[in-house]
C-alpha positions, 0 to 999 in steps of 0.5 A: 467454474474453477480455474487452474489455481483452484485445482492446485489449491484443492490438491493441497487440501487435507495433506501435509507437505512443504508447500501448503496444508489447506482445508476447503469449506464449501459453505463459505467457498473458501480455503483455510490453512497455511502456506509456505512461501519457500515452495509456494509459487503463485503470485500475490498481488494487492487487489487494485481497490485496496490501500497503498503499501508503506515501504517503511513499514515493510523495511522495519518488519524485515529488519525485525525478522532478520534480528529475530532469526539471528537471535533465535533461529526463526522468524516472528509469527506472520499471523494470517492473510486474507486472499481471494481468487477472482475467477473473472481474471483467470490469471492464477493470482492470489489477490490480497484482501488483508496482509499486504505488508506481511506478505511483502515482508515475507517476499523480501525475506525470501529474496534475501534468504531463499532457503528459509521456511516462511509460513503464514496462515491463510483464508483464500476466498473464491469470488466470481467477479471483481465486484464481488471481491470489492464488496467483500473487501469493503465489508472486511475493511469496515472492521479495521478502519484506515485512511479511505483515500488510500483505497482505489476504485480499480486497478488503473486508479491504484497504479496511478497512485502507486506511480505518483507516490513512488515519484514523490518519494524519489524526488522528495523523501524527506517530506514524508518523514513525519508521516512515516514516523507517525504510521510506525507509531500507530503500528507500535501503539505509541500513537492512538489516532491518525492525524495529518502531518503539519505543513509543509509535510506530506502524507500518502493520503494527501498525494491521493487527494492531489490526484482525486479530490476536486478541492485540491486536485492537481491535474497533471498528477492524473497523467499516466505518463507523468515523470519526476521532471513533471513533479519538479516543474509543478513544484517550481510553479507553486514557488512562482505563485506563493503570493497567492498563499495566505500564511507564513512559509518557512523557506529556510526549512523547506529549502534545507530540510525538505529539498525545496518541496513546496507541495506540503503547503497546499491544503483545501484553503489554497484554492487560488494557488491550486487554480494557478498550478492548473493553468 
């Protein structure tokens, strides 16, 4: 059974207009073609089970496209995005399977320069249920390996990870600098393989571990009402129990370069420290 968004997508098949030009493939139950965000009004939303978004990547791509437009009068080619309509939700939202960073970059550019064309190629799949969409996502991502810790089982889990990451990045942005630089190097092919940042730095995946992984789980981080103050309280509790940490700690570096964030010393070999934090 089709919904409103499907009907509108069908209206844009085999036509040439300023909003979209799409072709429907019945055998695959999907639309292919292009859309122009300048006049395309539907909401894009990362599917809840997908990996988290890296804002540094988006900011970098926005700046690159601003420079390109200034020099050439046009943006870079945004490539293609894989999207899905989930009939079960019936919410007129296009959920993103692949292309979160590209579409977020384009949405930022649209806000900054609302009169400029923003074209992107799309494949829009139609799935009846969230479970079907999740199955397809896993199939798609198996072709493009990434950090599995940044995928979520459902929207609630995704929202919690996004919230905790936002709080950490607000309270202690410096502790992610090594990780963010590495991610950019991976994108630019300067680094070939992913590796965790050195102690006492953090990565997005490590924050996910603090929420979900029983070996390093910090219970308070699963609280949907968690605040920045709670993050600081936990950090103070880590400092108060450093006698349980087996290893060398560069206090001057942590205090002066990382705004006093001690979360980055925690790894799976710190069970007693984690137990103390959770009591």
